[in-house]
N, C-alpha and C positions, 0 to 999 in steps of 0.2 A: 456710523458700523462701530467709533468705540462702544458705545455701549456692548453690542455684543459683547465684548472680546472683555472687555473686562467688570465684572457680575461678579457677588457677593464677596465683597473684600476683592476686590481686583485678582482671583481664579477667575482664568484664560482659557474662555474658549475652543477647542483642535474646531482645523482646519479641514474636514476632504476634499481635493477636488477629483471628478472624477471625471473623462472627458466619454466620448460617445463617438462613436463611424453613422454618420445617418448617412444610410446605402442609396444608393437614386433605381431599388430597385422595391420599395414599400412602393404599397399599395394607397394611394388619394388615401385621403380618411382616415387609414390604418393609424394610431400610436405606436411609437417605445415607453415602455416605461423604464427608467433608470434607476439599477440597478446598484449598491454600495450606499445606499443613504441610511448615517447610524439611526436607529432607534430612533436615542435621545437626541437627535435634531432638533434643533429650536428654532432655527435660520432654513432657508433654501435655498438659491439663487442662482441663473445662470445667465450665457447667452448662444445664440450661434453665431456659425463662421463657415468663412469657404475662401477658398484661394485663391478662387479663379479674379484675374487683376483685370484683362480687357472688357470684362461683360458691368455696366453699370447696371446693379441691381443689386435690393431688397428684404434678404434673407429671410424674415419676419412673414415676406407672400406668399414665403414656402413654406415654407414649416411654425409651428408655434407650440409655446412652449409656454405649461400647462404647471405648477408649485404648486396640487390643492389642498396637501397638508404639511403640517411641517415634518413630514417625513416620506413626503412625495411628490415623485415629478414625470410628468407623463411631456413627453412631445412628440404632437401631430403634424401630419406632413396635408398641408392646406395642397397645393398644385403640382400638379409634374414639372419636375429642374430637369432630371438631367444628368447632372454631376451629386458626386460622395458631395457631405455640408458635412457639422461639424459640428457639437457642444463639448464646453465646460459648466459646470456643475459645480456650486459650491454647494458644503452641509456644517455647519454651524452648530457643531456641539459639544455639549457636556462630557 
């Protein structure tokens, strides 16, 4: 991470945080394209989460977060979950 944030004579990269709501009514196999990633992004990462406390489940069995290019991210629904989930995308850009 340090190499991403301190490059070119210690000029820092900017970080954009994008929150995405993953609603339950999205069909299995459908994808959500994450909007708002800067075109000058050099690194994109993210994570999935929900607020269900009573269940022991792995959200990554239901949703797939895919970064296909430095400035493109898609979240695909794998199987039905029935609850709203969330994703946070971190875009590091110049």
